[in-house]
Structures are given as structure tokens and as C-alpha cells.
N, C-alpha and C positions, 0 to 999 in steps of 0.2 A: 504494500500498500503504497503510496507516493503521496506526502502532503505539500502543501502550497501553501504557507501563510503571508501577510500580507500591514504590516502597520501596528503589528500586537505587541504592545510595549515597549521596549526599547528595539524590537526587530522590525527595522524597516520591509526588510524581504527574504525569507527564505525558505527552499525546500530542501524536503529529506526522504528517507525511505525509513518505515520499523522492517526490521530486520527479527530475527529470532531473538539475538539478543540486541539492540538498540542502547548506544549509550551516548549521553551530552556532558560533556565537560566546558571549562570556563570560566574567567573571571566573575566573581560577585557584579549584579544588577547588571548581566550583561544579555537576559531574557530567557536563559534557562529554566526557569519555575513557567513561565507564559507559555512556556512553548509547552512544556509536559501537561500544565491543565488545561489549557486549549486543546492537547490530543484527547485527554481524560476524557473532556466535557464532550467533546465530539463523541467519542467511543459512547459515551452513558446516554446522549440525547439517540442516539440510533439506536440502541438497545432499548429504549424505551417513550422514545417519542415522535418516531415516524411512524407513516405507515401507508398501505400500498393502497390506491383507489378500487376500492371494488365498486362496482356499477350497481346500481339500485336493482337494476332486474333479476340478477344473480340473488342478492338477499331476500328480495319477495320468491326467487323460483323456487329459494330452498323452503320458505317457512311455506309456500302452498305445497310443494309436492312430497318435501320431506327430504328427499333426497337428489344431488345433483350432480353434474362429473363439468369441470372448467378444464378448458386447453391453459397449459402454464405459457404456453406460449403467448397468449393474451396478455400477459403480464412480463414476460420476461422483456420484449419487444420495449416495454417502457423503462429497462433498466437505468438506463443511459440520464433521463430528465427527472428520473426519481432521484438518482445521484446529487442532481445539481440542484434542485429543487432544495434537496434537505443540506445542504454546505449553503443555498444562498439565508434560507430561513436562522439555518445555526449561528451561522453569522450576524444574523439581524439584533441576536438573541445572547450572542455571547458575552456580555457584559455579565452576565448569570453568575456566568462562573467564578468570575474574580469579585463579584459583591462589589462592582468597579462602578464607578459615575458613568453613565451612560455616554457623553461626551466625549470621555474617553476613546471610546471604540467606534466611533463613528464611521470611521474607514477602515475600520479590521475587515478583511476579510480571509476565509479560510473554506480551503477547497483540498476536495483529496482524489486519485486517480486509480480509479478501483474498479475493475471490468468482470460483469454479471458472470458466473461460474460457466467455461464453454462445454463442459459435460451436464449441466444444472438438469439433465433430462435423466441422468443414474441417477439424481439425490433422491432420497425414499424421507418422508414424513408420517408420522403417523403419532396421533395423542386424540385424547378425549379430556374435554375441559365444560367443567360447571360449577355446584356449587361442593361446599364440604360433602353433603348427605346425598348428591348424585350426582352424574354426568346426563350433560345436556346436548353436546355437538362433539362428532367423531370429524376429523379431518385427518382424510391418507393418501397419500401418492408411493407407489410402492416401486423397486427400480425399474429403470428402461419404460416406465409408464408416462406417456403424454399428459394425462390430467389428473389433477384434482380432484377425489373425493371425496361430497359435504355430508353428514347423514346428520339427520336429528335424534336424538335417541328420546326423546319425549313423546308425546301425544301429539297430535297435531290442534287439540282443542286450543280456543285461543287464551286462555289463562294458565295453560303449559310451556307455551311458546318461548323461548328463550328471546332478552330484547335484539331489534337489529341492530344496535351497534357490538352487541357481543358478537353475534356470526362475522359482523361486518372486522370484527379485530383479530379471532380466530382463524380466518382464511388468509387476513393479512399477513398473520405473524408464519402462517405457512409457508406463504410465495416466499416471505423474506427467507426464511429457512433454505429452501431451495435454490435458490437461485445466486444466493449472495454466499453460498455454505463457507466456513471458515476461510471466507475472504475478510470477515471484520469480525474482530475479536472480544472478547464477554471482558470490561477491565474492571480492574479490580487497583485501588489507590494506598498507597499510603504518603500522606503528603508529609515536608515535613516539622507540622505541625502535630506529629501522632503522638510526642511525646507529654503533652498537656492534657490531649485528651482521654491518654490512659486513666490521669488522676481528674481531673474534672468532673468527667458526665453523671460523676452519682450526684455531686453538686448542682451539676445547671438540671440534673431531674424534679431533685429538691424544690428549685427556686421555681420553675415551672409549676409544679403540681401547687407548690405557695400559691401563686398568683393564679391559677383557679380555684383555687378556696375563697381568695381574697374577692374574685370576681362575684362566686356562688353563695355569699353572707351579704344576705340584705339589712343586715343589721350596721353594717360598713356604709357610713357616707363619703365617699365620694366619685370624682369623674371616671370611671373605669376606663374610656378609651385616653385619657391622659398618665393611664395606671400602665398599660399597655404600649402605648410609646417609651415607655423613660426603661420600658423594660426589655423592647427589639433591640434586635444587634443581628445584623449579614455578616455571616463569614463567608468565603471562598465556597462552594460546593464541596470539592475535595477536604474540606476541613470539616464540612460539616456530616460528609460519608463517614466520616472517621470517628466522628459522633453516633451517629445511626448506627455504624457497625459495633461498638464496642455495647451499644445500650440493647443489640439483639443477640448478645451473647450467651445468655440461656436458652436460648432456643435453636441457638444453631450446634451446640457442644451434642446435639444428637443428630446429628450429618455426620457423616462421612465425603472426601475428598477422592479424589482419583489416586491422591496421596497416600492418603489411610487403607485404599482397599489394595494398590497394585506397588507401590514404592514405598513403604516403610521406614527402611532407610534412608532417607532423603530427611522424611521426620525427626529420626535421630541425630542425623550431622546439624541439626537445624538447634536440638534442646541444646547438642555440644554447642554453641555456641552463647546461648544463655545462661549455661551454664544447670540446668534442671527443669522444670516445665510448668506449666499455666493450668490454673483450674479453676475451677468457675464453682459458687455454693449454690446452694437450691434460692436465695437469695438473690441471687445474681452479681453480686462479687467477685471479679479476679483475684487468685491468690498467685503469689511463682512459690514452687517448691525448690529449693536447693537439691541438686545431687548431693548423695549422700546423706539428707537430712531428710527423711518424709517426715517426720514430726512437729518440721519448722515449715509454716508457711506462712507467707509474709504479705501485706496488700500493698498496692501498689504503690503507695506514698510509705511506702517501709522499702520497699526494693531500689535498685541501681536505676539509673538512667537507662542503663542502655538495655535491663529488663523491658520498662516503661517502652523505649522508642523500638520493640520490634514486636510487640501485643499484637497489635494487627495484622502483622508477616506471618506469625505463628498461627494464629486464629484460620489465616486464610487457607494459610495451608492444608493445615488439619480435616478442616471441614466446610471449606467450600473452593478451590483450586480444582478445576478439570481441566483436561486437554482440548487448547484451542485459548483458553485464557489469555491473557494480559495485566501480569503482574508486574506494576508502575510501584516505584520507590523513589521518594524523593532525598537526594542525599545518605542511601541506607549506609553510612559510617558515624554518623552520627552516634556519639558516644561510645563507639566501641575503641577496644585494644587494636593496635594493629593486627598481631594478631587471630583477633577474628574478624577484622577487614578481609584478612588475605584469605578466612572461612569461610566469609560471607558471597566472598566472589566465588567457590571454586560451586556451595548451595547454588546459585543463580546457573553455573555453567550445567547441573545435574537439572534442573527446572528445567532449562533449555534443551538437554536433550531427552528429557521424559513428552517434551509436545508442550509445555507450558514456556508463553514466550512472556519475556521483561526485558523492561526497560527503565535506565534509571539514569539519575542528572549526580556529579560525584565532582568533589575536590579530593580527591582520596590517592595518591600516588600508589596505596600498596594494594588498593581494589586494581588498577592498571596493571599493573605491575603482578599479580597474583594471574589475572589473565594471560599474559604476558605466555607466563610459563605454560598456562594451561594449552594453549596453540601452539607453543615450540615442544613440551612431551606428546602430543599427538603427530606421533612420526613412527613408521613399519621398521625403525633403523635400532638393532637389538641395544646396540649402548643406552639408546635413548629409551626405549622401555624396561631395561636394567633402572636406570635412574628412575623412573617413576614407579616402580616397583620397592626400589630401594625407600623412596620416599615417601612411601605409603599415600601414591594416588593413586585413584580409581578411574575407569576405564571412562566410567559413568559421567566425568568429569571435566573430558578432555573437549576440545573446543577445535572446531576449524574454522578458518578466516572467512568461509560461506554463511557461517552463519552469524556473523558480527556488521552492524553498522554505527559510526563512530563519528560525531559530529561535534567540534569546536564553536560558543556560538563567541565572537570577536566582531571588531569590526574589521570591516575591507571595503575592498573596490571591488564593486559586482555590476551587473549590465541586468538592471532589472526588466523582463519583458515588457516592450512597449516603447523604452525610454529608447534614445539617438547614444547615447554613454552613461560610459561608466560611471555609479558615485560610491561614495563612503559612505559604508552606514553600518551597524550591525546586523550580522546573519549569522548563517551554521555553517561551518566548513568541513566537507567531508576529511576525516583526515587519512591518515596511509595505514593499511596494512594490509602486514605480509608472513610470511612464516615462523618473521624473527617476533611479530606481536604488532602491538600500536604502538604508532608515533604520537605521543602528546608532548611536544617542545616546550607548553606550559612549565612543565611538572620540573622537567628535567632543569631549565634552564635558571630555576629560583634553587634548587640543589649547588647547582654550579656556584652561581653564583653566595651562596654560603661558605659551601666547601674553600673557593678561593679567597672567602675573606680567614675566616679559620687560619687557612694558612699559613698569610702574611702575618696573622696572629702571632703563630707557634715557631714559625720557621724565619718571619724578616721576609726582607727583600730579597 
């Protein structure tokens, strides 16, 4: 998936491609978080905010006949127009992702270059939908079948029919799944503010509940509109998603991710990073249990900042993650010792190799250098294989350069499409990746400067 951004925060213009592992580096205030949030916002918008236009006559026919078949090509031919309209509507709403001033995003555009699945006819879909007590509608397409089959599962008496909007939504979801299968990943984000979310979620809930009580108390004499206004606050969508995710943990712990079912060794590697495991009480409180100390249960306030910073990622991996997802982590090195920064680089590589895409922004030289090691160790040469074995690297942690897309957020002279000459502006520059790893000179430059100064102090001229 290729993404084009224009007039987004510090970024004047940029093009980049999502890989299995996408990395954005760069100095502070160069636009890394803007790019990250905008990308997450679009993918979240795609999964929850768009729909295919289903003709009224199709819905009417379902309600009248109870079962119909619709050619998928009818919708596939509209794929390009759907993508264009989605990008345009998202660009108009993008300030909501950042909870920013609408005027600041007046000229922002976000677009993607993605094609429908060329083999969409071979894609299958099958699901039933309805209430908790009964299914009301079945939508199904078998492999190589060219039509989508829609069937009511209730009696056609007027009072039993599902709403038209429900039928339209279910058909739309099926069409999107068939035409764009594995083209648009389902995102999960751990923002740079995740450490605070782990601590203050319960306090936020308490404040909200107390506010509801005050408004509902008839004996209180105050202007409820003014009170709500004083309590209101806007946060970027990724931050709100972090808080909501923690709030939902009591219901999530009963679910198993694909990693829990198929790759528990990856979860063990995560536990090595935090030095223990998370538990959720019946009251919804999250506790941390250090390795070797099962009787010691620490609250998030009592736990280290590293434990808090990894909370969202840990629960996502154990209870939510599915193949094809995109895990977005803004600055994964937050509060981690260099040894654990190396381990999290290996964890990301493991995720990529089992089918979970990863997108990170980072200032960590340790993460980049460890990824370089994983690239260099991925060699058929017996000597290299022996090194990997001696250093206890697993085959599923090694990377190929085809997996990676790496960019530097920086100021550079670029030619923007439609312009006659280059301009100097903030953009994303793809960095060189070879069999020896990723070249990021900005890290090496500062290390060399420090070494030079120290050599002068110790050895003189």
C-alpha cells in the first residue's frame, strides 16, 4: 500500500509504502507522529467508517424474496471510485484524528494507492449476523463463485425483518472483504502516551461516573451544560483508543489471539522483556506479577515505567492479534533498557515472520542495529549460521530486506507533483537497505561526534 501525504503538520509532501515492517526515524518535530497518527486514522476509518453503496432494489429484493444472489463484479467495477471517495472524505475529517484546529488541516490531503484483489473471485466469505439471541441474516460466497448469496434467516413477517440499514451494512462488509481481502490491514496502535493511559484510566472512569451522578441528582442546583463544558477534553484518536482498550481489558482476557493459539513462544519472548506477566482482576484492575514472585502482585502505579509502557502491546499480542493485522508502536523504546530494546526488535521480527505487520517510529540506535543483525544473520553460509546458533538467535527472528521499508523524516529538496521546480521542505526520504542492514547516518553522526570529543579529552590533539 502506497500512501501520499500533503500539508500534514511539518510534512509538506511525502510518499511512502507500508511494508511488513515499516520504520520511520528522524529528529524531533520532523513529522513522524503526524505520519503515524494519520496512517492509523485512515486504517481505522476504513474498517469502521466506510461502506459500499448497495442499491435500494437489492435490499428490497432481499426483504421481499428472502434470498437473492448478486454478481460481485457489480461492486468490483466501482473499487477505484470507492477508494478515491474514501480518501477525499477522510482528508476532510483528518483534524479529528489529531483533535486539532480544523483550520490547521484545511489543505491536508491523504491518499492511498491500492488495487482491488486481482483474484477476488477466488475469495470466500461466510458469516451470519443478528442479535445475541438469534441470527437474522446470512451472507456467503464460496471459492470461485461469482455471486454473493444473501439470505434472511427469519420469517418474512414484517415485524421480524431486520432493518434495511442492517442488511445494507452486512452486504457492504462482505463486499469489502471479498474485493480488498488482505489489502487493507486492521490496525492497532500503542501511542507514545500509552504509559499515562495505563495509570489514569481508572481515575478517568471515576471522574466520568461522578459527573453522571451529579447531573442525575435533582437536588444539585447548577447548570449542567456549563459543568459538562468544564469537564470536556479532546485527545487524539490514538490516545483515546489506548484508554478505551485498557477499559475493555476485563472482557478481552477471555479471548485468544492467533499467537496464543499458534505461537506461544512469541508471548514468552514478550514476557522476557517485561520480566513477568500481566493479570486482570475480576474488578478490572491490571496487575503485574514479576517472574519468580507469584505472590507479589503490583498495580500499574507500583510497577516500573517499562511495564506500563508495554501494557497495551502485551494484551494486544495475547488476546487480539490476528494474521494480517498492523501493529503500530510509536517509539517502542520508551523506558526500555538497551538490552530490552534489542529484544523488542527481535520480537517485531518474529511478528513479521508469522504474518503480523509492524509499523514503528524510533529514535533508538539499539533497535536499528539489532534489526541489522537480524538481516546479516539471515544467511545460508555455515559460518553465519553457527554465529546465530551460538548467540541464541532463532530462525523465526531473522529478516530479509524485502520485509522492510525504512524512511527518514527530514528537510530535503523535492519535486512535488504538479510543481515545476524543487522546493526545500519536510518530507520522508527512503533509506538504503542492503544485506548489511539499514543505513541511518543521523544516529552514526552523533555517535561519531561524541567519540571525537571524548578522544580529544582523553588523548589531546
